[in-house]
C-alpha positions in Angstrom: 1.4 27.8 -1.9 -2.5 28.0 -2.2 -2.4 31.8 -1.3 0.4 32.7 -3.7 -1.3 31.2 -6.9 -4.4 33.6 -6.6 -2.2 36.6 -5.7 -0.1 36.0 -8.9 -3.3 35.7 -11.0 -4.6 39.0 -9.4 -1.3 40.8 -10.2 -1.3 39.7 -13.7 -4.8 40.8 -14.3 -4.0 44.1 -12.8 -1.0 44.7 -15.0 -2.9 43.8 -18.1 -5.7 46.1 -17.3 -3.3 49.1 -17.2 -2.4 48.7 -20.9 -3.5 51.2 -23.5 -5.0 53.8 -21.3 -4.1 56.8 -23.4 -6.8 58.9 -25.0 -5.0 59.7 -28.2 -6.3 57.9 -31.4 -4.2 55.2 -32.9 -3.0 55.9 -36.5 -3.4 52.6 -38.6 -3.2 53.7 -42.2 0.0 55.6 -42.2 0.7 58.9 -43.9 -1.8 60.2 -46.5 -1.1 59.5 -50.1 0.2 62.6 -51.9 -1.1 61.5 -55.2 -4.5 60.5 -54.0 -6.3 63.4 -55.8 -4.5 62.7 -59.0 -5.3 59.1 -59.0 -8.9 59.7 -58.2 -9.3 62.1 -61.2 -7.3 60.0 -63.6 -8.9 58.7 -66.7 -9.7 54.9 -66.5 -7.1 52.5 -67.7 -7.9 50.4 -70.7 -6.1 47.1 -71.1 -4.7 46.1 -74.4 -6.8 43.5 -76.2 -6.0 39.8 -75.7 -5.9 37.2 -78.4 -9.4 36.1 -79.4 -8.5 33.5 -82.1 -5.3 32.3 -83.8 -5.6 31.0 -87.3 -3.2 29.7 -90.0 -4.3 30.4 -93.6 -3.3 28.6 -96.8 -3.8 30.9 -99.8 -4.4 30.1 -103.5 -0.6 30.6 -104.4 0.1 28.0 -101.6 1.6 30.7 -99.3 0.9 30.4 -95.5 0.0 33.2 -93.1 -0.7 33.4 -89.5 -3.2 35.9 -88.0 -4.0 36.5 -84.3 -7.4 38.2 -84.2 -7.9 40.3 -80.9 -10.8 40.7 -78.6 -11.5 44.4 -79.6 -12.3 43.2 -83.1 -10.3 46.1 -84.4 -6.8 44.6 -84.1 -5.0 41.7 -85.6 -1.3 40.5 -85.6 -0.2 39.2 -89.0 2.8 37.0 -89.6 4.3 35.5 -92.8 6.0 32.7 -90.9 5.3 30.8 -87.7 6.9 32.6 -84.8 7.9 35.4 -86.9 7.8 39.2 -86.1 4.1 40.3 -86.1 2.8 43.2 -88.2 -0.1 44.9 -86.3 -3.1 45.4 -88.5 -5.9 47.8 -87.5 -9.6 48.3 -88.7 -11.3 51.6 -88.4 -14.5 49.8 -87.1 -15.2 46.3 -86.0 -16.1 44.0 -89.2 -14.0 46.2 -91.5 -10.7 45.1 -93.2 -7.6 45.1 -91.1 -4.8 47.0 -92.6 -1.3 48.3 -92.1 1.1 50.6 -94.0 2.9 48.9 -96.8 0.1 47.0 -98.3 -1.0 44.5 -95.7 -4.7 43.8 -95.6 -6.8 41.0 -94.1 -10.6 41.1 -94.9 -12.6 38.8 -92.7 -12.1 36.9 -89.5 -13.6 33.5 -90.3 -12.2 30.4 -92.0 -12.3 32.2 -95.5 -10.5 35.6 -95.8 -8.9 37.7 -98.4 -5.2 38.5 -97.6 -3.0 41.0 -99.5 0.8 41.5 -98.7 3.2 43.9 -100.1 4.1 43.0 -103.7 1.0 40.7 -104.1 -2.6 41.1 -104.9 -5.4 40.1 -102.5 -6.1 36.4 -102.7 -8.5 34.0 -101.1 -7.2 32.0 -98.2 -8.6 29.4 -96.0 -8.0 27.5 -92.7 
């Protein structure tokens, strides 16, 4: 009994030492990516702007408008009713008026702005 336990341990060590004795390298990463060169040379991806501020404006004619100003300072989403379909307004440069085809325009980004919608002249609106 005393002799068999060391013999079993010795046999186990001998079996484990025989593992992985080949000289070939082990491939871990898998096959090469066929698009690696295209991805490396691709233009950087620009994420769309996120909402910087959402404001609700009451105008002189008592109309209510909703504007989401974006982080790029060149884009705004304009709604004529809460939860309504947005009209995307764009500015040529940061700080200029946001406009869209059809006569939409928002001048400013603060608590006091000028808003024009199709069929109405621009009017002063505030938060």
